[in-house]
C-alpha positions as a printed Julia matrix, in Angstrom:
320×3 Matrix{Float64}:
  0.01   0.01    0.01
  2.85   2.34    0.84
  4.48   1.8    -2.56
  1.1    2.36   -4.27
  0.51   5.56   -2.3
  4.03   6.82   -3.1
  3.49   6.06   -6.77
  0.17   7.91   -6.75
  1.78  10.93   -5.1
  4.52  10.98   -7.7
  1.99  10.78  -10.56
 -0.04  13.58   -9.04
  3.08  15.69   -8.58
  4.12  15.12  -12.21
  0.69  16.01  -13.4
  0.78  19.15  -11.33
  4.12  20.23  -12.84
  3.01  19.39  -16.35
 -0.03  21.66  -15.82
  2.19  24.63  -15.03
  3.24  26.98  -17.79
  6.9   27.97  -17.69
  7.91  31.64  -17.63
 11.65  32.38  -17.59
 12.26  35.56  -15.64
 15.35  37.79  -15.77
 15.85  39.75  -12.54
 18.44  41.86  -10.69
 19.67  41.65   -7.11
 18.38  44.84   -5.54
 16.09  45.37   -2.54
 13.29  46.92   -4.61
 13.28  43.93   -6.99
 12.11  41.72   -4.07
  8.43  41.42   -5.01
  9.33  40.38   -8.54
 11.62  37.7    -7.11
  8.86  36.55   -4.75
  6.57  35.84   -7.72
  8.14  32.38   -8.13
  6.8   31.47   -4.62
  3.22  32.31   -5.68
  3.52  30.96   -9.2
  1.9   27.52   -8.62
 -1.3   29.31   -7.52
 -1.54  30.71  -11.06
 -0.51  27.45  -12.73
  2.87  28.89  -13.5
  6.44  27.8   -12.97
  8.73  30.83  -12.86
 12.41  30.21  -13.34
 14.41  33.2   -12.12
 17.82  34.07  -13.5
 19.7   36.94  -11.89
 21.78  39.21  -14.11
 24.52  41.76  -13.18
 22.54  44.69  -14.69
 19.39  45.26  -16.66
 21.01  45.83  -20.03
 22.59  42.35  -19.83
 19.11  40.76  -20.01
 18.45  42.03  -23.53
 20.75  39.57  -25.38
 19.14  36.7   -23.42
 15.68  37.85  -24.6
 16.91  38.01  -28.2
 18.35  34.5   -27.82
 14.96  33.21  -26.67
 16.2   32.37  -23.16
 14.05  34.86  -21.23
 10.29  35.53  -21.41
  9.98  38.38  -18.93
 12.28  40.69  -17.0
 12.56  43.34  -14.36
 15.02  46.14  -14.99
 15.56  49.87  -15.05
 13.32  51.51  -17.64
 16.44  52.84  -19.42
 17.65  49.3   -20.11
 14.25  48.33  -21.52
 14.16  51.46  -23.73
 17.67  50.83  -25.03
 16.73  47.24  -25.75
 13.56  48.16  -27.6
 15.53  50.73  -29.67
 17.94  47.96  -30.61
 15.09  45.71  -31.8
 14.58  43.59  -28.7
 10.95  42.37  -29.0
  9.57  43.44  -25.63
  6.59  45.29  -24.18
  6.46  47.29  -20.93
  3.54  45.86  -18.93
  3.96  47.33  -15.4
  6.14  49.35  -13.11
  7.37  47.6    -9.96
  9.29  50.22   -7.93
  9.79  53.96   -7.75
 12.94  55.93   -6.97
 15.84  53.79   -5.87
 18.78  56.12   -6.52
 21.0   58.57   -4.64
 23.96  60.7    -5.48
 26.44  59.87   -2.74
 29.74  61.71   -2.17
 32.78  60.54   -0.26
 32.96  61.38    3.43
 35.29  64.31    3.95
 35.19  65.25    0.25
 33.84  68.72    0.94
 31.29  68.34   -1.87
 28.13  70.22   -0.82
 26.36  70.75   -4.14
 26.25  69.46   -7.69
 28.38  72.39   -8.83
 31.13  71.11   -6.5
 31.45  68.08   -8.72
 33.4   70.19  -11.24
 36.83  68.64  -11.61
 35.73  65.46   -9.84
 35.33  61.78  -10.76
 31.79  60.39  -10.52
 31.04  56.7   -10.85
 27.87  55.19  -12.24
 26.7   51.91  -13.78
 26.04  52.19  -17.51
 22.53  51.54  -18.87
 20.51  51.92  -15.68
 18.21  54.61  -14.28
 21.17  56.01  -12.39
 23.02  56.98  -15.6
 20.28  59.16  -17.12
 19.4   60.65  -13.71
 23.08  61.61  -13.15
 23.43  63.21  -16.55
 20.14  65.06  -16.19
 21.34  66.46  -12.86
 24.74  67.47  -14.26
 23.05  69.24  -17.14
 20.74  71.04  -14.76
 23.78  72.24  -12.81
 25.39  73.5   -16.03
 28.24  70.98  -15.93
 29.71  69.13  -18.92
 30.83  65.53  -18.67
 32.62  62.74  -20.49
 34.17  59.36  -19.8
 37.45  60.87  -21.0
 39.37  63.83  -19.43
 38.63  67.31  -20.69
 35.12  68.09  -19.45
 33.9   69.44  -16.09
 33.12  65.96  -14.72
 34.89  62.69  -15.48
 32.27  59.96  -15.47
 33.62  56.5   -14.7
 31.43  53.52  -15.67
 31.65  50.43  -13.51
 29.4   47.66  -12.15
 27.07  48.46   -9.26
 28.99  46.15   -6.97
 32.3   48.03   -7.62
 31.0   51.55   -7.06
 30.95  51.37   -3.24
 34.51  50.0    -3.13
 35.69  52.71   -5.47
 34.13  55.4    -3.28
 35.46  53.87   -0.07
 39.01  53.7    -1.56
 38.64  57.28   -2.91
 39.15  56.22   -6.53
 36.0   58.26   -7.24
 34.74  61.36   -5.48
 31.02  60.61   -5.85
 28.61  58.02   -7.33
 25.03  57.82   -8.55
 24.12  54.48   -6.98
 21.16  52.14   -6.59
 19.63  50.74   -3.4
 20.52  49.12   -1.11
 24.16  49.87   -2.0
 23.81  53.67   -1.59
 22.27  53.16    1.85
 25.09  50.81    2.82
 27.65  53.45    1.88
 25.92  56.0     4.12
 25.48  53.59    7.07
 29.12  52.5     6.88
 30.08  56.18    6.92
 32.32  56.26    3.84
 29.56  58.06    1.92
 27.21  60.99    2.47
 24.02  61.64    0.56
 24.25  64.69   -1.66
 20.73  64.38   -3.07
 18.06  62.08   -4.4
 18.08  62.87   -8.14
 14.34  63.27   -8.62
 14.08  66.96   -9.54
 14.57  66.54  -13.31
 11.76  66.09  -15.9
 11.84  62.3   -15.15
 10.88  62.76  -11.54
 11.17  59.54   -9.62
 12.38  56.81  -12.03
 10.08  53.83  -12.38
 11.48  50.31  -12.81
  9.82  48.4   -15.64
  8.41  44.9   -15.8
  8.58  43.73  -19.41
  7.49  40.64  -21.28
  8.33  39.47  -24.77
  6.07  40.23  -27.69
  5.75  36.48  -28.17
  4.47  35.91  -24.66
  2.02  38.82  -25.01
  0.66  37.77  -28.41
  0.95  33.98  -28.52
  0.47  32.99  -24.83
 -2.0   35.6   -23.78
 -3.52  33.54  -20.96
 -0.07  32.81  -19.52
  0.85  36.49  -19.7
 -2.37  37.45  -17.9
 -1.66  34.94  -15.12
  1.88  36.24  -14.87
  0.51  39.75  -14.28
 -1.96  38.43  -11.7
  0.99  36.8    -9.9
  2.93  40.09  -10.09
  0.09  42.11   -8.63
 -0.48  39.64   -5.78
  3.23  39.46   -4.9
  3.47  43.27   -4.91
  0.34  43.7    -2.8
  1.77  41.27   -0.24
  5.08  43.18   -0.05
  3.2   46.5     0.35
  0.69  45.16    2.92
  3.14  42.96    4.86
  6.42  44.96    5.19
  7.89  42.54    7.74
  7.4   39.56    5.43
  8.88  41.59    2.54
 11.94  42.48    4.63
 12.44  38.91    5.73
 12.32  37.61    2.15
 14.69  40.27    0.75
 17.2   40.15    3.57
 17.25  36.38    4.18
 16.44  34.81    0.78
 17.77  37.36   -1.73
 20.71  38.8     0.21
 21.5   35.86    2.54
 21.61  38.29    5.5
 24.32  40.41    3.82
 22.33  43.61    4.4
 21.13  44.91    7.75
 17.59  45.79    8.77
 18.67  49.44    8.7
 20.05  49.07    5.13
 16.8   47.48    4.01
 14.52  50.07    5.65
 16.51  52.96    4.17
 16.6   51.33    0.79
 12.85  50.62    0.58
 12.11  54.07    2.02
 13.82  55.41   -1.1
 12.42  52.79   -3.52
  8.88  51.72   -2.54
  7.17  48.81   -4.26
  4.53  49.82   -6.82
  2.48  48.49   -9.75
  2.1   51.36  -12.18
  3.87  53.08  -15.04
  2.59  55.48  -17.69
  3.17  56.0   -21.39
  4.08  59.62  -20.57
  6.82  58.55  -18.13
  8.33  56.14  -20.64
  8.31  58.82  -23.33
  9.95  61.47  -21.08
 12.65  59.0   -20.1
 13.19  58.05  -23.77
 13.49  61.71  -24.79
 16.13  62.46  -22.11
 18.11  59.32  -22.94
 18.18  60.45  -26.59
 19.18  63.97  -25.57
 22.14  62.84  -23.46
 23.21  59.89  -25.63
 22.29  57.2   -23.09
 21.85  53.82  -24.77
 23.27  55.12  -28.06
 19.86  54.88  -29.74
 19.71  55.41  -33.52
 15.89  55.25  -33.49
 14.39  55.99  -30.05
 11.12  54.0   -29.72
  7.78  55.79  -29.28
  6.33  54.83  -25.95
  2.82  54.44  -27.32
  4.0   51.62  -29.59
  5.27  49.31  -26.89
  3.76  50.2   -23.52
  0.91  47.68  -23.04
 -0.96  48.19  -19.75
 -4.11  46.16  -20.46
 -2.88  43.04  -18.66
 -1.99  45.09  -15.58
 -5.37  46.83  -15.59
 -7.2   43.51  -15.77
 -5.02  41.91  -13.05
 -5.67  44.86  -10.69
 -9.39  44.62  -11.45
 -9.55  40.91  -10.68
 -7.56  41.29   -7.43
 -9.41  44.5    -6.47
 -6.24  46.58   -6.28
 -6.58  50.3    -6.92
């Protein structure tokens, strides 16, 4: 009887898995990407199996989408726009976090304003929200910049993980950095916040959840269930902040960030659902203006921002 029961359980388990539609998700390791990561925990409820693959930065996901290895991704809007401009077949379907950036200067640097960055080295990761925000702030302050000497500000491009070390070792004077790394620099006292770069036409940047055109057009039901899963995961993280913190700190970061780091990071990058065509267009226009993403043909937001799945998911789950 025991063998028969075990066999039955295995058959039922196999049937359950075979009834789940696979969605391959590209994600990044930042605090405000936590609800997107949590989707894989809720996926079986929506007859989905979500396989998460973590990338170093958002722009790295685009080649994997083109290669047919990724069906959906979470990344900075800038990376999605650059990808779409390069022909990556994606649609923006939601926005999952707001803010998430700070301009941080070295402790003891004497830098008190953006104008004080003249003659300084500023680090930033290429292809993320931080890059276009930094350049918009420098332009607003009347400063010129280049990644080669000769302009007011020398911009040094490096991975997110290397920026804090470069600031701590004084190889750069300032950085435009994502959360929770900017909060860590401040708490460990080798960095001081200069400003949150939200006073440009972009306002607070919104991170984008995107899916492939193929998923949207050919597996419509799967795409809708994926958005239902996203909305439920996000609602849980908004309504249950302690559960959200536990998941991000313990599961995503393996206790490598403190409770204080997490609280500061999420305070500057709250979870959200929404994005607008207007926000995507403004971001696209500024990227084109400052040469971010090197876009020959900047995409028109109205052509690839598809919010119908999100609207329906929020309606079904009674989320405003």
